[in-house]
C-alpha positions, 0 to 999 in steps of 0.5 A, spaced: 546 550 523 549 543 521 544 539 517 545 533 520 545 535 527 540 531 531 536 536 534 530 539 530 531 547 529 525 551 530 521 551 524 521 559 524 528 560 523 528 557 516 526 561 510 521 560 504 514 558 504 513 552 509 509 546 506 502 544 509 503 537 512 498 532 514 498 531 522 499 524 522 505 525 517 507 531 521 508 527 527 512 522 524 517 527 522 517 529 529 519 522 531 524 522 526 527 528 528 526 527 536 530 520 535 536 524 532 535 520 525 537 524 519 532 524 513 530 527 507 523 528 503 525 525 496 519 528 492 512 531 493 513 537 498 507 540 495 503 534 496 504 533 504 497 536 507 493 530 503 498 526 499 495 523 493 500 517 493 507 515 497 511 520 501 518 518 499 523 519 504 531 517 505 533 515 512 540 514 515 541 506 514 544 506 521 537 508 524 532 503 519 532 498 525 529 503 529 523 505 524 518 500 526 518 503 534 519 510 532 513 510 527 508 506 531 508 512 536 506 516 530 500 511 528 504 508 522 504 500 522 510 497 517 507 492 512 513 487 509 513 487 502 519 483 500 523 484 493 523 492 493 531 493 495 531 497 501 524 500 501 520 499 508 512 501 507 508 504 513 501 505 513 496 509 517 489 510 516 485 517 517 478 515 518 475 522 518 478 523 512 477 517 508 485 517 507 490 512 506 497 515 508 503 511 506 511 513 507 515 509 503 522 509 506 529 508 503 536 507 506 539 507 499 538 511 493 537 506 487 533 506 481 530 501 476 523 497 476 527 492 481 532 497 485 537 493 481 542 500 480 544 501 486 548 508 487 552 511 493 549 517 493 545 517 499 550 519 505 552 525 501 545 527 500 543 527 507 549 531 509 547 536 505 540 536 506 536 543 508 530 545 512 523 548 510 519 548 516 518 541 518 521 538 512 528 536 511 530 536 503 536 535 499 539 540 496 536 544 491 540 541 485 540 534 488 532 534 489 532 536 482 537 531 479 534 525 483 527 527 480 529 527 473 533 520 474 527 518 477 523 519 471 528 516 466 530 510 470 524 508 474 519 510 469 522 509 463 522 516 461 515 516 461 512 523 464 505 523 466 501 530 464 500 532 471 508 532 472 511 535 466 511 542 470 515 539 475 519 536 471 520 542 467 522 546 474 527 541 475 531 541 469 531 549 470 534 548 477 538 542 476 546 544 474 552 540 471 556 542 477 552 537 481 555 531 485 549 527 481 551 530 475 558 528 476 556 521 478 551 520 471 557 522 467 562 517 470 556 511 470 553 513 463 558 517 459 562 524 459 556 529 457 550 525 459 548 530 464 549 536 460 545 532 454 539 530 459 538 537 461 538 540 454 533 534 453 529 536 459 529 544 458 526 543 450 520 540 453 520 534 448 517 529 453 516 524 447 523 524 446 525 521 453 524 514 453 530 513 448 535 516 452 532 513 458 533 506 455 540 508 453 542 510 460 539 503 463 543 499 458 549 503 460 548 502 468 547 495 466 554 494 463 557 497 468 555 491 473 552 486 469 552 480 474 550 484 480 545 488 476 541 482 473 542 478 480 539 483 484 533 484 479 532 476 478 532 476 486 527 482 487 522 479 482 522 472 485 521 475 492 515 479 490 511 473 489 510 473 496 504 477 499 505 483 502 503 482 510 504 485 517 509 483 521 507 477 525 501 475 521 505 471 516 501 465 513 495 468 517 490 473 514 484 475 517 477 473 515 471 478 514 464 477 513 458 481 514 451 480 516 445 484 516 438 484 512 440 489 506 444 484 502 446 490 497 449 494 503 453 488 505 456 486 498 457 494 497 461 494 504 465 488 503 467 490 496 469 496 498 473 494 503 477 490 498 479 497 495 486 500 496 487 496 502 495 496 504 496 488 504 492 484 498 485 482 499 480 478 496 473 479 495 469 472 495 462 471 493 461 464 497 455 460 493 456 464 486 457 461 480 450 457 480 446 459 474 439 462 476 435 457 472 436 450 471 440 448 464 435 447 459 437 440 455 433 434 454 436 429 458 437 434 465 441 430 470 437 430 477 441 434 482 445 437 477 444 444 479 445 443 487 451 439 485 454 446 481 452 450 487 455 446 492 461 445 488 462 453 487 461 454 495 466 448 496 471 452 491 470 458 495 471 455 501 478 453 499 480 459 496 478 463 502 483 458 506 488 459 501 488 466 501 488 466 509 494 462 508 498 467 504 496 473 509 491 476 506 485 480 508 479 475 506 472 478 505 467 473 505 460 474 502 455 469 503 448 468 499 444 470 505 445 470 513 445 462 513 452 463 511 454 464 518 449 460 521 452 453 519 446 450 518 446 444 513 441 444 507 439 442 501 435 436 498 436 429 500 442 426 504 447 428 499 445 435 499 445 436 507 452 432 506 455 437 501 452 443 505 455 441 511 462 439 508 462 446 505 460 449 511 466 445 515 471 448 510 469 455 510 474 459 515 470 462 521 470 469 520 475 473 525 471 479 525 463 480 523 460 486 521 453 487 523 449 492 519 443 494 523 441 500 528 445 499 534 440 498 539 437 493 535 443 489 533 443 482 536 449 477 536 447 473 530 447 465 530 452 462 528 457 467 529 462 463 533 468 466 536 468 472 531 469 479 534 463 483 533 462 490 530 456 493 529 455 499 524 449 503 523 446 501 517 443 508 517 449 512 515 451 513 508 455 508 505 462 511 504 462 512 512 460 505 513 466 503 509 470 508 513 468 506 519 469 498 517 476 500 514 478 503 520 477 496 524 480 492 520 486 496 520 486 496 527 486 488 528 491 487 523 496 493 526 495 490 533 491 496 536 484 496 535 481 502 535 475 505 539 468 502 537 466 506 530 461 512 531 460 514 524 465 518 521 462 522 516 
């Protein structure tokens, strides 16, 4: 069967051990096949059931504009991260497994920390692909070479201990007769591929960085202006925060309320970890000392002033991060934070607190940590969407349910009311 034919073959007609694949990733693979879009898995064939990192795919360039719609049907939503060459990033969240799934899809094979060393290898790699079960793979020797070049050019020759065996196997499978080996010799110098394989097969991983630097220097010399311009452009573009399409300059503000302050803080801090777009946890009102400053000339109202300054600073930071399109996680000193009640001693204190409240962005999503039957809409919740989380659940389950809700809001497809994934 032609490797680039549009219709996926029956996986049973292919030999070899078929890799286990997470259901959501399998659905994405089937969507690509069903659309007749050629693709291959670049690496990580044995890590698809529960991926510990990215799932790296190469797809035909002609089909990249269709990816957003195709993968949305499989539950993946694109996160735009500029300055990464042809990379397109798609995320899905499996709440039941507490697992983020990330597809890192490229339409060209390029190397370097800023994708500055471009190659013409993608088309041939897709033409010679082979299949194992649901998974399309590069030809065996090409898959080995792509991993070795990834280590040398993307990782600077640094091999993590857990990847050493994979690199050894790749060194055994790679051949100097391969088209990628010929490309390496043309770009870096005759005999480079053979020398690299000799080094890999020796197992001297500590000696990799030197040859990696020489390969990088040679590739840069071949196209110095283009290489440096590409690296500089991508470096600048990466200053933009990754964001979900349609939410540029419009982040999401998340807050929590409930009687247990420690549980609220644990939830918000937990949400700040591993989210696919940048997030910021902000503790409003933090920064004032617990005790007055001990000095002979104590200034009246100094402690209140410091507290209000910290609150106003937090409010301005929240607005800034929201404009950057980030997830802003607001943690107040107590539930009164969302009631917008002025406080403080005297006219100045009340005016300062009112100013801080006015500057604080209204939450778009408010989690209520309480028993579901006893939950009421908190005073001052404004127009925030309210989601009740059963406070009796383990904290990991609460965080997973909340993550699903926040991601649903960002992705434009709110999930059902959280029911306590465990």
